[in-house]
Every structure is written in C-alpha cells, then in structure tokens.
C-alpha positions in Angstrom: 0.0 -0.1 0.3 1.4 3.3 -0.8 -0.3 5.4 1.9 -0.5 8.5 -0.4 -2.8 11.3 -0.2 -6.0 11.6 -2.4 -5.2 14.6 -4.8 -7.6 17.7 -4.4 -10.3 17.0 -7.6 -9.9 13.7 -7.6 -13.8 12.7 -7.0 -14.9 15.5 -9.6 -12.8 13.5 -11.9 -14.3 10.4 -10.9 -17.9 12.0 -11.1 -17.2 13.0 -15.0 -16.1 9.2 -15.4 -18.8 8.2 -13.8 -20.8 10.1 -16.2 -18.8 8.8 -19.1 -19.8 5.0 -18.2 -23.0 6.4 -18.0 -23.7 7.3 -21.7 -21.5 4.2 -22.6 -24.3 2.0 -21.3 -27.3 4.0 -22.1 -25.3 3.8 -25.6 -25.2 -0.3 -25.3 -28.8 -0.7 -23.7 -30.5 0.5 -26.5 -30.6 -2.3 -29.1 -31.9 -4.6 -26.3 -35.0 -1.7 -25.1 -35.5 -1.6 -28.9 -35.2 -5.6 -29.7 -38.5 -6.2 -30.7 -39.6 -3.3 -33.0 -36.4 -3.2 -34.5 -37.3 -7.1 -35.0 -40.5 -6.3 -36.2 -39.5 -3.3 -38.7 -36.4 -5.0 -39.9 -37.8 -8.5 -40.1 -35.5 -10.0 -38.1 -35.6 -13.4 -37.0 -33.8 -14.3 -33.5 -30.3 -15.2 -35.0 -30.2 -12.1 -37.3 -31.0 -10.8 -33.6 -28.1 -12.4 -31.8 -25.8 -11.5 -34.9 -26.6 -7.9 -34.3 -26.4 -8.1 -30.7 -23.1 -9.8 -31.1 -21.7 -7.3 -33.7 -21.2 -4.7 -30.9 -18.4 -7.0 -30.0 -16.6 -7.6 -33.0 -13.8 -4.9 -32.7 -14.4 -4.4 -29.2 -11.5 -6.4 -27.7 -9.3 -5.8 -30.5 -9.8 -2.0 -29.9 -9.4 -2.1 -26.0 -5.9 -4.0 -26.7 -4.7 -0.9 -29.0 -6.2 1.7 -26.7 -4.9 0.1 -23.7 -1.2 0.4 -25.3 -2.2 3.9 -26.4 -2.7 5.1 -22.9 0.7 4.0 -21.4 2.3 6.5 -23.4 -1.0 9.3 -24.3 -2.7 11.2 -21.6 -5.8 9.2 -20.9 -7.8 12.8 -20.9 -7.8 13.3 -25.0 -7.8 9.3 -25.2 -11.5 9.6 -23.6 -12.5 12.8 -25.5 -11.8 11.0 -28.5 -13.5 7.6 -27.8 -16.8 9.5 -27.0 -17.0 11.5 -29.9 -16.8 8.4 -32.3 -19.7 6.8 -29.6 -21.3 10.0 -30.4 -21.2 10.2 -33.9 -21.7 6.4 -34.5 -25.6 7.0 -33.3 -27.1 9.7 -35.7 -27.1 7.6 -38.7 -30.1 5.2 -37.4 -31.9 8.5 -36.6 -33.3 8.0 -40.3 -34.6 4.9 -42.2 -32.0 2.1 -42.1 -31.0 -1.3 -43.3 -29.7 -4.0 -41.0 -26.1 -3.9 -42.7 -26.4 0.1 -41.5 -27.3 -0.9 -38.3 -24.7 -3.8 -38.3 -22.2 -1.1 -39.1 -22.9 1.2 -36.9 -23.0 -1.0 -33.7 -19.4 -2.3 -34.3 -17.5 1.4 -35.0 -19.6 2.1 -31.6 -18.3 -1.0 -29.9 -14.6 -0.2 -31.6 -14.7 3.2 -30.1 -16.4 1.9 -26.8 -14.4 -1.8 -25.7 -11.7 0.3 -24.2 -13.7 2.3 -22.5 -13.6 1.0 -18.9 -10.3 0.0 -18.5 -9.2 3.5 -20.1 -11.2 5.0 -17.4 -10.0 2.9 -14.6 -6.4 3.6 -15.5 -7.4 7.5 -15.2 -9.4 6.9 -12.0 -6.0 5.2 -10.7 -3.9 8.2 -11.4 -6.2 10.3 -8.9 -6.4 7.7 -5.7 -3.0 5.7 -3.7 -3.9 1.7 -4.1 -5.7 1.2 -1.2 -8.2 4.0 -1.6 -9.3 2.6 -5.2 -11.9 -0.3 -4.5 -14.1 2.8 -3.8 -13.6 4.8 -6.8 -14.0 1.6 -9.0 -17.5 0.6 -7.8 -18.7 4.2 -8.4 -17.1 3.7 -11.7 -18.3 0.5 -12.6 -21.9 1.8 -11.2 -22.1 3.9 -14.7 -23.0 0.7 -16.3 -26.1 0.4 -13.7 -26.9 4.4 -13.7 -27.0 4.5 -17.6 -29.2 1.8 -17.5 -31.5 3.3 -14.5 -31.5 6.6 -16.2 -31.8 6.1 -19.8 -34.5 3.0 -19.7 -36.9 5.6 -18.9 -36.6 8.4 -21.3 -35.6 5.9 -24.5 -38.5 3.6 -24.3 -40.8 6.9 -23.7 -39.2 7.9 -27.1 -39.6 4.0 -28.2 -43.5 4.6 -27.2 -44.5 7.6 -28.4 -41.8 8.4 -31.3 -39.8 5.4 -32.7 -36.8 3.6 -31.8 -34.8 5.7 -34.1 -35.3 8.6 -32.2 -33.8 7.1 -29.1 -30.5 6.6 -31.2 -30.5 10.1 -32.0 -31.1 11.0 -28.5 -28.1 9.0 -27.3 -25.8 10.7 -29.6 -26.9 14.6 -28.7 -26.2 13.2 -24.9 -23.0 11.8 -25.9 -21.6 14.9 -27.6 -22.7 17.3 -24.0 -20.3 14.7 -22.4 -17.6 15.6 -24.8 -18.0 19.2 -24.1 -17.3 19.3 -20.5 -14.9 16.8 -20.3 -12.9 19.0 -22.9 -13.9 21.9 -20.1 -13.0 20.0 -17.0 -11.0 16.7 -17.5 -7.7 17.0 -16.0 -4.6 14.3 -15.8 -4.3 12.7 -12.7 -1.2 13.8 -10.4 -0.4 10.2 -9.2 1.5 8.9 -12.1 5.0 10.2 -11.7 4.8 9.5 -7.9 3.8 5.8 -8.5 6.0 5.3 -11.3 9.0 6.5 -8.5 7.5 4.1 -6.3 7.6 1.4 -8.7 11.5 2.3 -9.0 10.0 2.3 -13.2 11.0 -1.9 -12.8 8.9 -3.7 -15.6 7.7 -7.5 -15.4 7.1 -9.3 -18.8 4.0 -9.2 -20.5 3.9 -12.9 -20.8 4.6 -13.4 -17.1 2.0 -10.8 -16.2 -0.7 -12.9 -18.7 0.0 -15.9 -17.4 -0.2 -15.2 -13.3 -2.6 -16.6 -12.2 -4.4 -13.8 -11.0 -4.9 -12.5 -14.6 -6.4 -15.8 -15.7 -8.3 -15.5 -12.8 -10.1 -12.3 -13.3 -10.5 -13.2 -17.4 -12.4 -16.6 -16.4 -14.5 -14.9 -13.4 -15.4 -11.9 -15.6 -16.5 -13.8 -18.3 -18.8 -15.7 -17.1 -20.2 -12.7 -15.6 -19.9 -10.3 -18.8 -22.2 -13.3 -20.4 -24.9 -12.3 -18.3 -24.7 -8.7 -18.6 -24.3 -9.9 -22.3 -27.6 -10.9 -22.9 -28.7 -8.3 -20.3 -27.8 -6.0 -23.4 -29.0 -7.8 -25.8 -32.0 -10.1 -24.8 -34.0 -9.1 -21.4 -36.8 -6.5 -22.9 -37.4 -9.5 -25.9 -37.8 -12.1 -22.9 -40.1 -10.0 -21.0 -42.1 -8.9 -23.8 -41.6 -12.2 -25.7 -41.9 -15.1 -23.1 -43.4 -13.7 -20.4 -46.2 -11.7 -22.2 -45.4 -7.9 -21.0 -46.4 -5.2 -23.0 -43.2 -2.7 -24.6 -44.6 0.2 -21.9 -44.2 -2.5 -19.2 -40.9 -3.7 -20.1 -39.3 -0.8 -19.7 -39.8 -0.3 -15.8 -38.9 -4.3 -16.0 -35.7 -3.7 -17.9 -34.3 -1.5 -15.0 -34.8 -3.5 -12.3 -31.5 -6.1 -12.4 -29.4 -2.9 -12.9 -30.8 -1.8 -9.6 -30.0 -4.7 -7.8 -26.5 -4.7 -9.7 -26.0 -1.0 -8.5 -26.8 -2.0 -4.9 -24.1 -5.0 -5.2 -21.1 -3.2 -6.7 -21.5 -0.4 -4.4 -21.9 -2.8 -1.2 -18.9 -4.7 -2.5 -17.0 -1.9 -3.0 -17.1 -0.4 0.6 -17.2 -3.7 2.5 -13.9 -4.5 0.5 -12.2 -1.4 2.0 -13.9 -1.9 5.4 -12.3 -5.6 5.1 -9.1 -4.2 4.0 -8.7 -1.8 6.9 -9.6 -4.6 9.0 -6.2 -6.0 7.7 -7.8 -8.8 5.7 -5.4 -9.8 2.7 -6.3 -8.9 -1.2 -7.3 -12.7 -1.5 -10.2 -12.6 1.1 -11.5 -8.7 0.8 -11.0 -8.4 -2.6 -10.7 -12.3 -4.5 -13.4 -14.4 -2.5 -15.7 -11.5 -2.1 -15.7 -10.9 -6.0 -15.8 -14.6 -7.1 -18.7 -16.1 -4.4 -21.2 -13.9 -5.6 -20.7 -15.4 -8.9 -21.6 -19.2 -7.8 -24.5 -18.1 -5.9 -25.8 -16.3 -9.0 -25.5 -19.3 -11.0 -27.0 -21.4 -8.7 -30.3 -18.8 -8.9 -30.4 -18.2 -12.3 -30.3 -22.2 -12.6 -33.6 -22.2 -10.6 -35.4 -20.2 -13.5 -37.2 -23.0 -15.8 -38.6 -24.6 -12.4 -40.5 -22.1 -11.2 -43.7 -20.7 -12.3 -45.5 -17.1 -12.1 -43.9 -14.0 -14.5 -43.0 -12.0 -10.9 -40.9 -15.0 -9.6 -39.0 -15.7 -13.1 -38.3 -12.1 -13.2 -36.9 -12.0 -9.4 -34.8 -14.9 -10.0 -33.3 -13.7 -13.3 -32.5 -10.2 -11.3 -30.9 -11.5 -8.4 -29.2 -14.1 -9.8 -27.6 -11.8 -12.8 -27.6 -8.8 -10.2 -25.0 -10.9 -8.3 -22.3 -11.0 -10.9 -21.7 -7.1 -10.2 -19.1 -7.8 -7.5 -16.4 -9.3 -9.3 -16.0 -5.7 -11.8 -15.2 -4.0 -8.7 -12.3 -6.3 -7.6 -10.7 -7.3 -10.7 -9.3 -4.2 -11.3 -7.6 -3.2 -8.5 -6.4 -6.6 -8.2 -4.3 -6.3 -11.4 -3.1 -2.8 -10.2 -1.8 -4.6 -7.0 1.2 -6.3 -9.2 1.4 -4.5 -12.3 3.5 -1.6 -13.1 2.4 1.7 -13.7 3.7 1.8 -16.7 1.8 -1.1 -18.2 -1.2 -1.1 -16.2 -3.2 0.4 -19.0 -2.5 -2.2 -21.5 -2.8 -5.1 -18.7 -6.2 -3.6 -17.6 -7.2 -3.3 -21.4 -6.2 -6.7 -22.4 -8.1 -8.4 -19.2 -10.9 -6.4 -20.6 -10.6 -7.7 -24.0 -10.6 -10.9 -23.0 -13.9 -11.0 -20.9 -16.0 -9.3 -23.2 -15.4 -12.2 -25.8 -18.7 -13.8 -23.8 -20.2 -10.5 -25.8 -19.8 -12.0 -28.9 -20.8 -15.4 -27.7 -23.9 -14.5 -25.5 -26.3 -13.1 -27.9 -25.6 -15.3 -30.6 -25.9 -18.7 -28.5 -29.2 -17.3 -27.4 -30.8 -16.5 -30.6 -29.6 -19.7 -31.8 -31.4 -21.6 -28.9 -34.9 -19.4 -29.4 -34.6 -20.5 -33.3 -34.1 -23.8 -32.5 -36.4 -24.2 -29.8 -40.1 -25.7 -29.6 -41.7 -21.8 -28.2 -39.8 -18.7 -27.8 -40.0 -19.5 -23.5 -38.4 -22.9 -23.8 -35.5 -21.1 -25.9 -34.7 -17.9 -23.3 -35.1 -21.1 -20.5 -32.7 -23.4 -22.3 -30.1 -20.2 -22.8 -30.5 -18.9 -19.6 -29.2 -22.3 -17.8 -26.7 -22.4 -20.2 -25.9 -18.7 -18.3 -26.1 -20.1 -14.8 -24.0 -23.1 -15.6 -21.0 -20.2 -17.2 -21.2 -18.1 -13.8 -21.2 -21.1 -11.3 -17.8 -22.3 -13.5 -16.6 -19.3 -13.6 -17.1 -18.6 -10.2 -14.8 -21.5 -9.1 -12.4 -20.5 -10.9 -12.1 -17.7 -9.5 -12.3 -18.4 -6.1 -9.0 -21.4 -7.3 -7.2 -18.3 -9.0 -7.4 -15.1 -7.5 -4.3 -14.7 -5.4 -3.2 -11.1 -6.0 -1.9 -10.9 -2.0 1.2 -13.6 -3.4 1.0 -12.6 -7.4 3.0 -9.7 -6.3 6.1 -10.9 -4.9 5.9 -13.5 -7.0 6.1 -11.3 -10.0 8.7 -9.0 -8.6 11.5 -11.8 -9.2 10.8 -11.9 -12.6 10.7 -8.1 -13.0 13.5 -6.8 -15.6 14.6 -3.1 -16.0 13.4 -1.0 -19.3 15.6 -1.2 -22.0 13.5 0.7 -24.2 11.7 4.4 -23.9 
C-alpha cells in the first residue's frame, strides 16, 4: 500500500468518468430495449438479432487492446475525448431509415469506440487514488453501467413508445456530445503518475509473466461468466420480458431497470465492504478475490432455478437477483491487477483483461439467438439460454476462487521483473 493522500479534484474527475460510463451503457442498452420493434421493422429472425447484438463486440476486444497500449504513452484525457466523439457520431445514422447492414456497421463502430471505455477510465481514475483507496472509486465507476441503464431506459422507452426507436439513437448521440463538451472543459490528467512510477522504481515485468499469472487468468475467467450474463441483459432481456413473459413494451421498460438497480446495490456494497475488510487487515485474497468470485457461484445457482418455477413475477425476481450478483467481480478485478502491475504497463494489462472477458459479448447473444430459433417455443429457448448462462457463471466463479491470489502474486512476479530497456 502506498499511504499517499488523495489529490484535490479526484472526486470531481471520478464523477465525470462516472458520467462517461453512464453514456457508455445507455448506448449499449438501446438495442435490447428496442429489440422487438427493431426486429419487426427490419423483419429479423432470432439468429439475425443475436448477430446484431454480437456485432457490437466484433472490434470491441481488438480496440481495447490497441488503446490499452496507447494510454501507456498518451494522456488518458485525450483518449477519452476521442472515444466519446466516436460514440456520439456512430448513433446519428440510425435517426433516419436504416437497413440491417447499416445498423450492424454502426454498432461495430460504436463497439470499437466503447471497447476500451472501462479500462481507460479505470486507468485514468487510478492516477488520482493510491492503491488502498481504489476499490470505492472503481465501484462508483462501475455504477455508470447501472445508472446508464436506470436513467436512460425510462427516457429511451418513452421515445420508442411515443415516437420510434430511431429517435432513441439520435438522443444518445446528442447526450454523448454534451459529455464531450464537459470533459473538454473540466477533464484533467491525474497527478499520481510520476509518483507511482518512482515508487515502482520504473521496474517492468515481462508481459508474458503478467498475462499468464494465475490472478490475471482468474480475473479473465471469472469476469467472462459475469459478462455473459451482462451481454444477455444488453441484448435479450427486454425481448424475453415481452415475448417470453407477455408484458407490453411500455411495462417492459420499467422491468428492464430492475436488474441494474439490484446490480448497482451489489457493486456499491462490494466496493464499500472490500475497503472495510482491507482496513481491518484482511488480505486482498479475501477482500477482493473471494468477495468477487463467490457471488458468481451463488448467482449461477439462483439463475439455474429459473426454468423450474412458475409465475412471471418469480421468474423476473430470480433473473434479477441471479444476474445482478455478477456485479461484484467488476469492482475487485481492476484493483487486483493494479496490485502487481507496474504503472507503466497497467493501462495495457487492464485493457487486455477487458478484451478477453468481453469475448463473452460475442458468444452470449449468438448462443441465445440460436437456441431460441431452434426451440419449440420462444419461452423454451429463453429458458435453455439462461440455463447455459447459469452453468457458465458457476464455473467461472469456481475458477475465480481457485486462481485469485493477488497478495502473493505481487511477490512472485517481482522476482521476474526487469529494468526497462526501451523508452
């Protein structure tokens, strides 16, 4: 632990980056929310809609890795600004009449712009907080995802119901440009960069050693399961509420918010409880690793009950709680990686971690679309898809419990550290 004080202005930057993530997830959720009218207007079958959901992630991982290395050398302030401009501009073609191909292309471009979002934002906020104070700001940053949905869904659904899904995309483009203006005026680079580098002695660890460490592998495996659930929520949840459970588009809007409200609570509690545990002397193995992985197992077991209960209310409750528990892992993994990764390599390592676990974003929508199309009824297909999700969550949580040992990782990797040979 560094014992450094938190610089003035750190929480202002955290709030701006929180808003950055709000816009990010509002952009993601719109296809899920407008899924039924989009499928009706463009005459898409379940597999095509699954392809549309997956298309967002086609360049997501590649972009995350490329930008992760860029932010090792370029100020995060400017990288964040360019990314937000790309998001905003990618929304406007959907305002008018649009073909399936155009919609897919715009989602691919949007995904490329948003792929590095969380990793770059986390790297940026870590320049404002020493290690022992990073879990709570990471939790707040993660809450941008929940609040992006909670705040955006009522407004976007109102536009969809009263106007069209085209207007929802246009509104998101305008909101993105507002954030660009705010960040251009107020965004700054954190002052802890040089201090942290001096503490680390400018020592570098070979990337192979970092990326094959058990904690890195454990973070990727555990978060993959969580992101599988999140990807289904971003693509198929509202369609399930309407087609599977029989709710109207209007009612589906407020139901869509529920998993994110519950998930927001889990994330904030995890961030707070993790820091309390650290303050009481728990190792980061317990305060971060176990605390993040165990809820995945519990959530998967809850989700596995979904096909065996009746009643729309109980089914929604199981889906909300089961998938919402996944949020804990997002809070703890970036700080764990930051524990043993040199500052000069942290942006790339967190980005590669994000690129790997978000591959679930390609697979999950496609798998769900495929099983729905081949099932006897849409409801049966949804239940099969959620059962697959439950199994993946349990396995990923078990792998997390087995592999997440950040407190011992640091000492082991230090032995492989080398002085940098290149600038």
